[in-house]
C-alpha positions in Angstrom: 0.0 0.0 0.0 1.4 3.3 -1.1 2.2 5.6 1.8 1.0 9.1 1.6 3.6 11.8 1.8 3.0 13.6 5.1 4.7 16.1 7.2 4.0 15.5 10.9 5.2 17.0 14.1 4.8 15.0 17.3 3.5 16.9 20.3 4.2 15.2 23.5 2.2 16.5 26.3 3.0 15.1 29.6 2.1 17.7 32.1 4.0 17.6 35.4 3.3 20.9 36.9 5.8 23.5 35.8 8.6 20.9 35.5 10.2 19.9 32.2 9.1 16.3 32.6 5.9 15.0 31.3 3.8 13.3 33.9 1.4 10.8 32.6 -1.2 9.0 34.7 0.3 6.4 37.0 -1.1 2.9 36.8 -0.5 1.1 40.1 0.0 -2.5 39.9 0.8 -5.2 42.2 4.5 -4.3 41.6 4.0 -0.8 42.9 5.9 0.6 39.9 4.7 3.9 38.4 6.1 5.4 35.1 6.0 8.8 33.4 7.7 10.3 30.4 9.9 13.5 30.4 10.5 15.4 27.2 9.0 18.0 24.9 5.4 18.5 26.2 4.2 19.9 22.8 6.1 17.7 20.4 5.2 17.9 16.7 6.6 15.1 14.5 6.6 14.1 11.0 4.9 10.8 10.2 6.9 7.8 11.5 9.7 10.1 12.8 9.2 10.0 16.6 12.5 11.1 18.2 13.0 8.5 21.0 16.4 9.9 22.0 14.8 13.2 23.1 12.6 11.5 25.8 13.3 9.8 29.1 11.1 7.3 31.0 10.8 8.1 34.7 10.3 4.9 36.8 9.3 5.1 40.4 9.3 2.0 42.6 7.7 1.3 46.0 10.7 2.6 47.8 10.0 6.0 46.4 13.2 6.2 44.5 12.8 7.4 40.8 15.0 6.0 38.1 15.5 7.7 34.7 16.0 5.5 31.7 16.0 6.1 27.9 12.7 5.7 26.1 12.9 3.0 23.5 10.7 1.7 20.7 10.1 -1.5 22.6 8.4 0.4 25.4 5.6 1.4 23.0 3.4 -1.4 21.7 3.3 -1.9 17.9 -0.3 -0.9 17.5 0.5 2.3 19.4 3.6 3.0 17.3 1.3 3.0 14.2 -0.2 6.2 15.5 3.0 8.0 14.7 2.0 7.6 11.0 -1.5 9.2 11.4 -1.9 12.9 10.9 -3.3 14.9 13.8 -3.1 14.8 17.6 -2.4 11.3 18.8 -2.4 9.7 22.3 0.2 7.0 22.5 0.5 4.4 25.3 3.9 3.6 26.9 4.1 0.3 28.9 7.0 -0.7 31.2 7.1 -3.6 33.6 3.3 -3.7 33.6 3.1 0.0 34.4 1.4 2.2 31.8 1.4 5.9 30.9 0.4 8.0 27.8 2.1 10.7 25.8 0.5 13.0 23.3 2.0 14.1 20.0 0.9 16.0 16.9 1.7 14.3 13.6 2.1 16.8 10.8 3.6 16.4 7.3 6.7 18.5 6.7 7.0 21.3 4.2 9.6 21.1 1.4 12.3 23.7 1.7 14.8 25.1 -0.7 12.9 24.1 -3.9 12.4 26.5 -6.8 10.6 26.3 -10.1 11.7 29.3 -12.2 10.4 30.7 -15.4 12.6 30.0 -18.4 12.9 31.9 -21.7 14.8 30.2 -24.6 15.0 30.4 -28.4 13.8 27.6 -30.6 16.5 25.2 -31.7 14.6 22.2 -32.9 15.6 20.3 -29.7 13.3 19.9 -26.7 13.7 22.1 -23.7 12.9 20.6 -20.2 11.7 22.5 -17.1 12.9 20.8 -13.9 12.4 21.6 -10.2 15.6 22.7 -8.7 16.9 22.7 -5.1 17.6 20.0 -2.4 15.0 17.4 -3.1 14.8 14.8 -0.3 15.7 11.3 -1.4 12.3 9.9 -0.7 10.5 12.7 -2.5 8.9 12.3 -5.9 8.3 14.9 -8.6 5.6 14.7 -11.2 4.8 17.0 -14.1 1.1 16.4 -14.9 1.1 18.2 -18.2 4.6 17.5 -19.1 7.8 19.5 -18.8 9.5 19.0 -22.1 8.6 21.1 -25.2 10.1 21.8 -28.5 8.0 24.2 -30.6 7.9 27.9 -30.1 5.2 29.1 -27.7 4.4 29.8 -24.1 3.8 26.9 -21.7 2.6 26.9 -18.2 4.3 23.9 -16.4 3.1 22.4 -13.2 5.4 20.5 -10.9 3.9 18.4 -8.1 6.3 17.1 -5.4 5.4 14.7 -2.6 7.0 12.2 -0.2 6.1 9.9 2.7 6.8 12.5 5.3 6.0 15.6 3.3 2.8 17.4 2.3 2.2 17.5 -1.4 3.3 20.8 -2.9 2.6 22.3 -6.3 4.8 24.7 -8.2 4.1 26.5 -11.5 6.5 28.2 -13.9 6.3 29.5 -17.5 8.4 28.2 -20.3 8.7 30.6 -23.2 10.3 29.3 -26.4 10.8 32.2 -28.6 10.8 31.9 -32.3 14.2 31.6 -33.9 15.6 33.9 -36.5 16.9 32.5 -39.7 20.5 33.2 -40.4 20.4 35.1 -43.6 24.1 36.3 -43.5 25.0 34.1 -46.4 22.0 35.2 -48.6 22.2 38.3 -50.8 19.9 39.9 -53.5 21.9 42.1 -55.8 20.9 44.5 -58.6 21.3 43.4 -62.2 21.9 45.3 -65.4 21.4 44.0 -68.9 20.9 45.2 -72.4 17.7 44.4 -74.3 18.0 41.5 -76.7 14.5 40.2 -76.8 15.0 37.5 -74.1 14.0 37.5 -70.5 16.4 38.9 -67.9 16.2 38.2 -64.2 17.7 38.7 -60.8 17.7 36.0 -58.1 18.7 35.5 -54.5 22.2 34.1 -54.2 23.6 32.0 -51.4 22.2 28.9 -49.7 18.8 29.5 -48.1 18.4 28.1 -44.6 16.7 24.8 -44.5 12.9 25.0 -44.7 12.9 28.5 -46.1 11.7 29.2 -49.6 11.6 32.3 -51.8 9.1 33.7 -54.3 9.4 36.9 -56.4 7.2 39.7 -57.7 8.0 42.3 -60.3 5.7 45.2 -59.6 2.3 43.6 -59.4 3.3 40.5 -61.4 4.6 37.3 -60.1 8.2 36.4 -61.1 11.6 37.9 -61.1 12.2 38.5 -64.8 11.3 41.0 -67.5 12.0 41.4 -71.2 11.4 45.0 -72.2 13.8 47.7 -71.5 13.2 49.6 -68.3 14.0 49.6 -64.6 12.1 47.2 -62.4 11.9 46.6 -58.6 12.0 42.9 -57.9 10.9 41.8 -54.4 12.0 38.6 -52.9 9.5 37.2 -50.4 10.5 34.4 -48.0 8.2 31.9 -46.5 8.5 28.8 -44.3 6.1 26.1 -43.2 8.0 26.0 -39.9 6.1 28.3 -37.5 9.0 28.2 -35.1 10.9 31.0 -37.0 10.3 34.7 -37.2 9.2 35.9 -40.6 12.1 37.0 -42.9 11.9 40.5 -44.2 11.5 41.0 -47.9 14.5 41.8 -50.0 14.4 44.1 -53.0 16.8 44.5 -56.0 16.7 46.6 -59.2 16.5 44.9 -62.5 17.6 47.3 -65.2 17.3 46.5 -68.9 19.0 49.2 -71.0 17.7 50.0 -74.4 19.7 48.3 -77.2 21.4 50.2 -80.0 20.8 49.2 -83.6 24.0 48.2 -85.4 24.4 51.0 -88.0 28.1 50.2 -88.8 27.2 49.1 -92.3 25.0 52.0 -93.1 26.7 54.7 -95.3 26.0 56.9 -98.2 27.6 55.9 -101.5 30.4 58.1 -102.9 28.7 59.8 -105.8 29.7 62.8 -108.0 27.9 64.3 -110.9 28.4 67.0 -113.6 25.9 69.7 -113.9 23.4 69.1 -116.7 20.3 70.9 -115.4 18.8 67.8 -113.9 18.3 67.1 -110.2 20.9 64.7 -108.7 20.5 62.9 -105.4 22.1 60.3 -103.2 20.3 58.0 -100.7 21.0 55.0 -98.4 20.5 51.5 -99.6 17.7 50.7 -97.2 18.4 47.0 -97.5 21.5 47.6 -95.3 19.3 49.1 -92.5 18.8 47.0 -89.4 15.4 45.5 -89.0 13.0 48.0 -87.4 14.9 51.1 -88.7 13.6 53.2 -91.6 14.6 56.5 -93.1 12.1 59.1 -91.8 13.4 61.9 -94.0 16.5 63.3 -95.7 17.7 66.8 -95.2 20.2 68.5 -97.5 22.5 71.5 -97.2 25.0 73.1 -99.6 28.3 73.3 -97.9 30.7 74.4 -100.7 30.0 76.6 -103.7 30.9 75.5 -107.2 34.3 77.2 -106.9 35.1 75.3 -103.7 34.6 78.1 -101.2 32.8 77.2 -98.0 29.2 78.3 -97.7 26.4 77.9 -95.1 23.2 77.5 -97.0 20.1 76.7 -95.0 19.1 73.0 -94.6 16.0 71.9 -96.4 14.1 68.6 -96.6 15.2 66.3 -99.4 18.3 64.7 -100.7 18.6 66.1 -104.3 20.1 69.2 -105.8 20.5 70.6 -109.3 23.1 73.4 -109.1 26.9 72.8 -109.0 28.4 72.5 -105.6 29.1 70.1 -102.7 26.2 69.0 -100.6 25.8 67.4 -97.1 22.9 65.0 -97.0 21.7 63.7 -93.6 19.3 60.8 -93.1 17.0 60.9 -90.1 15.6 57.7 -88.9 12.5 56.3 -87.3 12.5 53.1 -85.3 9.7 50.6 -84.9 10.5 49.8 -81.3 11.2 52.9 -79.4 10.6 51.2 -76.1 13.5 48.8 -76.4 15.9 50.6 -78.7 17.8 53.8 -78.5 17.0 56.4 -81.2 19.3 56.0 -84.1 21.6 58.9 -84.7 21.4 60.6 -88.1 23.9 59.5 -90.8 25.4 62.0 -93.2 27.2 61.8 -96.5 28.3 64.2 -99.2 28.1 64.4 -103.0 29.3 67.0 -105.5 27.9 68.4 -108.7 30.8 69.6 -110.7 30.4 72.6 -113.1 29.7 71.7 -116.7 32.6 72.7 -118.9 31.8 74.7 -122.1 34.3 74.2 -124.9 35.4 77.3 -126.9 36.8 75.0 -129.6 34.5 76.4 -132.2 34.8 80.0 -131.1 37.3 82.1 -132.9 38.9 85.6 -132.7 40.7 86.0 -136.1 43.5 88.4 -136.9 42.5 91.1 -139.5 44.1 93.9 -141.5 42.5 97.2 -142.5 43.6 100.4 -144.3 43.5 103.6 -142.4 40.3 105.5 -143.4 39.7 107.5 -140.4 37.1 105.1 -139.0 37.4 102.7 -136.1 38.3 99.2 -136.9 37.8 96.3 -134.5 38.0 92.5 -134.0 35.0 90.4 -132.8 34.6 86.8 -131.6 32.9 84.5 -134.1 30.6 81.8 -132.5 29.6 78.4 -133.6 26.9 79.0 -136.1 24.9 76.0 -134.8 24.8 77.0 -131.1 25.5 80.7 -131.2 26.6 82.5 -128.1 25.1 81.1 -124.8 23.5 83.9 -122.9 25.4 83.0 -119.7 28.8 83.8 -121.3 30.0 87.4 -121.1 32.7 88.7 -123.4 34.9 91.7 -122.8 37.9 93.0 -124.8 41.2 94.7 -124.2 43.5 96.2 -126.8 47.1 97.1 -126.7 49.2 98.9 -129.4 52.6 97.8 -130.5 55.4 100.4 -130.7 57.8 100.8 -133.7 60.4 98.5 -132.1 57.9 95.6 -131.7 57.2 96.2 -128.0 54.0 97.4 -126.4 53.4 101.1 -126.6 51.4 101.1 -123.3 49.0 99.2 -121.1 46.1 97.4 -122.5 42.9 99.3 -122.4 39.3 98.2 -122.5 37.9 97.8 -125.9 38.6 96.1 -129.2 38.7 98.9 -131.7 41.3 101.4 -133.1 41.4 104.2 -135.7 45.0 105.1 -136.3 47.4 103.0 -138.4 49.5 100.6 -136.4 49.5 97.1 -135.0 47.2 96.1 -132.1 46.9 93.1 -129.9 43.2 92.4 -129.2 42.2 90.0 -126.4 38.7 88.6 -125.9 38.0 87.7 -122.3 35.3 85.2 -121.5 33.4 84.8 -118.2 30.3 83.0 -117.1 27.3 84.5 -115.3 26.0 81.0 -114.4 28.0 79.3 -111.6 27.0 75.9 -113.0 29.4 76.3 -115.9 33.1 76.7 -116.5 35.0 77.4 -119.7 37.7 75.5 -121.4 39.6 78.7 -121.9 39.3 82.2 -120.5 40.6 84.3 -123.4 41.4 84.4 -127.1 44.0 86.7 -128.6 44.3 88.1 -132.2 45.9 91.1 -134.0 44.4 94.1 -135.7 46.7 95.8 -138.2 45.7 99.2 -139.7 47.9 100.2 -142.6 48.5 103.7 -143.9 46.9 104.6 -147.2 50.3 104.6 -149.0 51.1 101.1 -147.8 50.2 98.0 -149.7 47.2 96.6 -148.1 47.3 92.9 -147.2 45.0 90.5 -145.4 41.4 91.0 -144.8 39.8 94.3 -143.9 37.7 94.5 -140.7 
């Protein structure tokens, strides 16, 4: 039969006046021996723990002499000794040599001392944490945890410890075990920005490093699920972490920038042809071979500007739309482009080229200034250019003359003067000077020279008269 844990204090009450001894009723027998017990008159004992050594048995015989002897277990009958295990006030009989007396004790269970059951706060590790009663636990005491004292998962647990023993009153302790959620070690995980150039394929950024066990990641780009994009632009990618293990604190989101730069069309093979023309009154132009343009690029318009005049001098004519010109000169032609996909491609820079329209050369091969002889007659004589009878003189050619007289020694008599006529007898050098009034032409020669000879009336005339 299981003994209950009790705490008892034995109270021995043997009143003998004001003396320390406890006098219990004397039972006279034929032997004339009387007994009493001396000791603690208010003894409180724990169950089964009567302190025999603290009491003396006083034995008085017929002679009146009192003898003091040690109280022993044999002096208390067995059925009386069982009272030491019963809680409450007990009257226990003591028998010696036929004489009998009684002692009174109080049996009371003891209180445990020096025990503690403290709250505990720990962080989840995946291993169980155990709450235990601490302190000097008697050897015969037993501890029970009715609702358990070992827990693994994060949370708050109220733990009850019940301790009891044969000589002790049952005592209950409570404490709180707090298992805090653990924090994932993200020191080896990073989420870095990424930069790319558009090429029509998806580009993405991802978390790098080894995720802690049980942790998973998902991504969003703006309001869309995923971590990739195709079109050029700047995107914020958000990494969201989740775990099915509720024992860990949530991991904060990470963000990174995904930048896809616009691509540049390859225009390396796009160039104007090297063209040159001779003025003929028609419009001349140059343009790009559009088959060499990258896909998605088209010429939006050409713009042309004359940069050098026909004579090679620099000029700054206004730019105009088009790529053709008629007049002689050098022209800068610029192609401006449009692109089909302005979202993903950089605007194409204009491409320029030049072409020249050379002046048309007019040949004076069939134009003549012939030498002539005339006899002095008081009138002015002159030389004139004769033109090709089929074409005549173009209206854009201007002719001017200078004349210079020879002296008697065969040299020049003076400077050339404007004009082509003379009156007085003598020899003259006549030069026809040609110039163009249309910048689109040039001449094969700039002058022709012939001689005018006016003879005196007494000289023999020779040659033709003018």
